[in-house]
C-alpha positions in Angstrom: 0.0 0.0 0.0 1.3 3.4 -1.0 -0.3 6.6 0.2 0.4 10.1 -1.2 -0.6 13.5 0.2 -2.2 16.0 -2.2 -2.2 19.5 -0.6 -5.3 21.3 -1.7 -6.8 24.8 -1.1 -5.3 26.6 1.8 -4.6 23.8 4.3 -6.6 20.7 3.1 -5.2 17.3 2.1 -6.6 14.8 -0.3 -5.0 11.4 -0.4 -4.2 8.9 -3.1 -4.2 5.2 -1.9 -2.6 2.7 -4.3 -2.5 -1.1 -4.4 1.0 -1.5 -5.9 0.4 -4.9 -7.4 -2.7 -4.0 -9.5 -2.3 -0.2 -9.7 -5.9 0.2 -8.6 -6.3 3.3 -6.5 -8.8 5.2 -4.3 -8.8 8.9 -3.6 -10.0 10.6 -0.4 -11.7 14.0 -0.5 -10.4 15.2 -3.9 -11.5 18.8 -3.7 -9.0 19.8 -6.5 -9.5 17.1 -9.2 -6.8 18.2 -11.6 -4.1 17.7 -8.9 -5.4 14.2 -8.2 -5.5 13.2 -11.8 -2.0 14.6 -12.4 -0.7 12.4 -9.6 -2.7 9.4 -10.7 -1.3 9.8 -14.2 2.3 10.0 -12.8 1.9 6.7 -11.0 -0.1 5.0 -13.8 -3.0 4.1 -11.7 -6.7 3.3 -12.3 -9.0 5.3 -10.0 -11.7 2.9 -8.7 -13.1 4.7 -5.6 -13.6 8.2 -4.5 -14.0 8.2 -0.7 -15.8 11.2 0.8 -15.5 11.7 4.5 -18.3 14.3 4.7 -20.4 16.7 2.7 -18.6 20.0 3.4 -17.5 21.7 0.1 -13.8 21.7 0.9 -14.0 17.8 1.0 -16.8 17.0 -1.4 -16.5 20.0 -3.7 -14.5 18.1 -6.4 -16.8 15.1 -6.6 -18.9 16.1 -9.6 -15.9 17.0 -11.6 -14.1 13.8 -10.7 -17.2 11.8 -11.7 -17.2 13.6 -15.0 -13.4 13.1 -15.7 -13.2 9.5 -14.5 -16.2 7.6 -15.9 -17.2 4.7 -13.7 -15.5 5.9 -10.5 -17.5 4.8 -7.5 -18.2 7.9 -5.4 -18.8 6.9 -1.8 -20.3 9.0 1.0 -22.0 8.5 4.3 -25.7 7.4 4.0 -26.7 10.2 6.4 -24.6 12.9 4.9 -26.1 14.1 1.6 -22.7 13.9 -0.3 -22.5 15.5 -3.7 -22.4 13.2 -6.8 -22.6 10.1 -4.5 -23.1 6.8 -6.3 -22.6 4.5 -3.3 -24.2 5.3 0.1 -21.9 4.0 2.8 -23.0 2.6 6.2 -20.9 1.8 9.3 -19.2 -1.5 8.8 -19.3 -1.6 5.0 -16.2 -2.9 3.3 -14.6 -2.5 -0.1 -11.7 -4.3 -1.8 -9.1 -2.3 -3.6 -6.8 -4.2 -5.9 -5.6 -7.6 -4.6 -4.5 -6.6 -1.1 -6.3 -3.7 0.3 -9.5 -3.7 2.3 -11.4 -0.5 3.1 -13.7 -0.4 6.2 -16.2 2.4 6.6 -16.5 3.7 10.2 -19.3 6.0 11.1 -17.7 8.8 13.1 -20.4 11.5 13.6 -20.4 14.9 15.3 -18.7 17.3 12.9 -21.4 16.1 10.5 -24.1 13.6 11.2 -23.0 11.2 8.6 -19.2 11.6 8.7 -17.3 8.5 7.6 -13.7 7.6 8.4 -12.1 5.0 6.2 -9.8 2.3 7.8 -7.5 0.7 5.2 -5.6 -2.5 5.7 -3.1 -4.1 3.3 -0.8 -7.1 3.1 1.5 -8.2 5.9 4.1 -5.6 6.6 1.8 -2.7 5.7 0.8 -0.4 8.5 -3.0 0.1 8.6 -4.2 3.6 7.9 -7.3 5.6 8.8 -8.6 8.6 6.9 -10.4 10.7 9.5 -11.6 13.8 7.5 -12.6 16.4 10.1 -13.4 14.1 13.0 -9.9 13.5 14.3 -7.1 15.9 13.6 -3.5 15.5 14.7 -3.8 16.6 18.4 -7.3 17.9 17.8 -10.9 17.2 16.6 -13.4 18.9 14.4 -16.0 21.4 15.6 -19.3 19.9 16.8 -21.4 21.3 13.9 -24.1 18.7 13.6 -23.6 16.5 16.7 -23.0 16.2 20.4 -20.1 15.8 22.8 -21.3 12.2 23.4 -21.0 11.5 19.7 -17.5 12.9 19.5 -16.5 10.9 22.5 -17.8 7.8 20.8 -16.2 8.6 17.5 -12.8 9.5 18.9 -12.3 7.5 22.1 -14.3 4.4 21.3 -14.4 3.9 17.5 -11.0 5.4 16.4 -9.3 4.9 19.8 -9.8 1.2 19.6 -8.0 0.8 16.3 -4.5 -0.9 16.5 -2.0 1.6 17.9 0.3 1.5 14.9 -2.6 2.7 12.6 -1.5 5.8 10.7 -3.8 8.7 11.0 -4.4 10.8 7.8 -6.7 13.8 8.5 -8.3 16.5 6.4 -6.3 19.6 7.4 -2.9 20.8 8.4 -3.9 22.2 11.8 -1.3 20.4 13.8 0.9 23.2 15.2 -2.1 25.2 16.6 -3.7 22.0 18.0 -0.4 21.1 19.8 -0.1 24.6 21.2 -3.6 24.4 22.6 -3.0 20.9 24.0 0.1 22.3 25.8 -2.1 24.9 27.4 -4.1 22.0 28.9 -1.2 19.7 29.7 1.9 21.9 30.0 3.9 19.0 31.6 3.2 16.5 28.9 6.8 15.7 27.5 5.4 14.0 24.4 3.5 17.1 23.5 6.7 19.3 23.7 8.6 16.8 21.6 5.8 16.6 19.0 5.4 20.4 18.7 9.2 20.8 18.2 9.1 18.2 15.4 5.9 19.6 13.8 7.4 23.1 13.6 10.6 21.7 11.9 8.4 19.8 9.4 6.4 22.9 8.5 9.6 25.1 8.2 10.8 22.5 5.7 7.5 22.6 3.8 6.6 19.0 4.9 3.3 17.7 6.2 2.9 16.8 9.9 0.7 13.9 8.8 0.4 11.0 9.4 0.4 10.5 13.1 -0.5 7.2 14.7 -3.4 6.2 17.0 -0.7 5.6 19.7 0.7 9.1 19.3 -2.9 10.6 19.5 -3.6 8.7 22.7 -0.4 10.3 24.1 -0.9 13.8 22.9 -4.4 14.5 21.7 -6.4 16.0 24.7 -9.8 14.9 23.2 -8.6 11.3 23.1 -7.3 11.5 26.7 -10.5 12.6 28.4 -10.9 9.3 30.2 -7.8 10.2 32.3 -8.8 11.4 35.8 -5.9 13.9 35.9 -7.0 15.5 32.6 -10.7 15.7 33.8 -9.4 17.4 37.0 -7.3 19.9 35.0 -10.4 20.9 33.0 -12.6 20.9 36.1 -15.0 18.2 34.9 -16.3 14.9 36.3 -17.0 12.8 33.2 -15.2 12.2 29.9 -18.1 13.6 27.8 -18.3 16.7 29.9 -14.5 17.1 29.5 -14.6 16.8 25.7 -17.4 19.3 25.5 -15.5 21.8 27.7 -12.2 21.3 25.8 -13.9 22.0 22.4 -15.5 25.2 23.8 -12.2 26.3 25.1 -10.5 25.6 21.8 -13.3 27.5 19.9 -12.5 30.6 22.0 -8.7 30.1 22.2 -6.5 32.5 20.3 -3.1 31.1 21.2 
């Protein structure tokens, strides 16, 4: 399995996922179709699936053009999410096969939008699994609660995504990492892993490189929204339950200016 970043718009990422044996590929959130097609052409791949995480224009806005330019591409989107140009409504637990080795599992991760889907991809032995989390899970952060509740975000982050194998690589929809880490440090100033990751992320960005992927293991160590079960973090925020904590953290972040 090969995965390529495609920087789009101001701070978005689309991703190209390739089965190297068959040259079949899937693309995640191709908001700028020409960039995707250029990369697909460079690698000589056949685009089989378009995987949409959610209906917001900066993720689904390229779907109609992609459908027009790649006849027969299967455009997948959450069954509850009203995704543009969707040909295949996706439900939690649905699976697709890409090429001879890759399996794509749809995970319903609602809150940012009610039908948000994350895509968990596994390959052959030796491949790290990967999860494409759109705007539900960011590196050291999470999406705004536009269409859902704190309970849903807790389930999406801490139960659904948090239970994936720790080496799973996390590919999210935006380059928000530095600000997220700075906010996380305002909550957990003594977290050594946070300091290390911020230093690394700043170096990456100075060199024009992405801070993505992370891993589920790193997120459990550095992402405050995935650490809300910890009594010491609840205490820092002044809450008594994980759901109350995740709600308060998101409100604080919404008002935080750094």
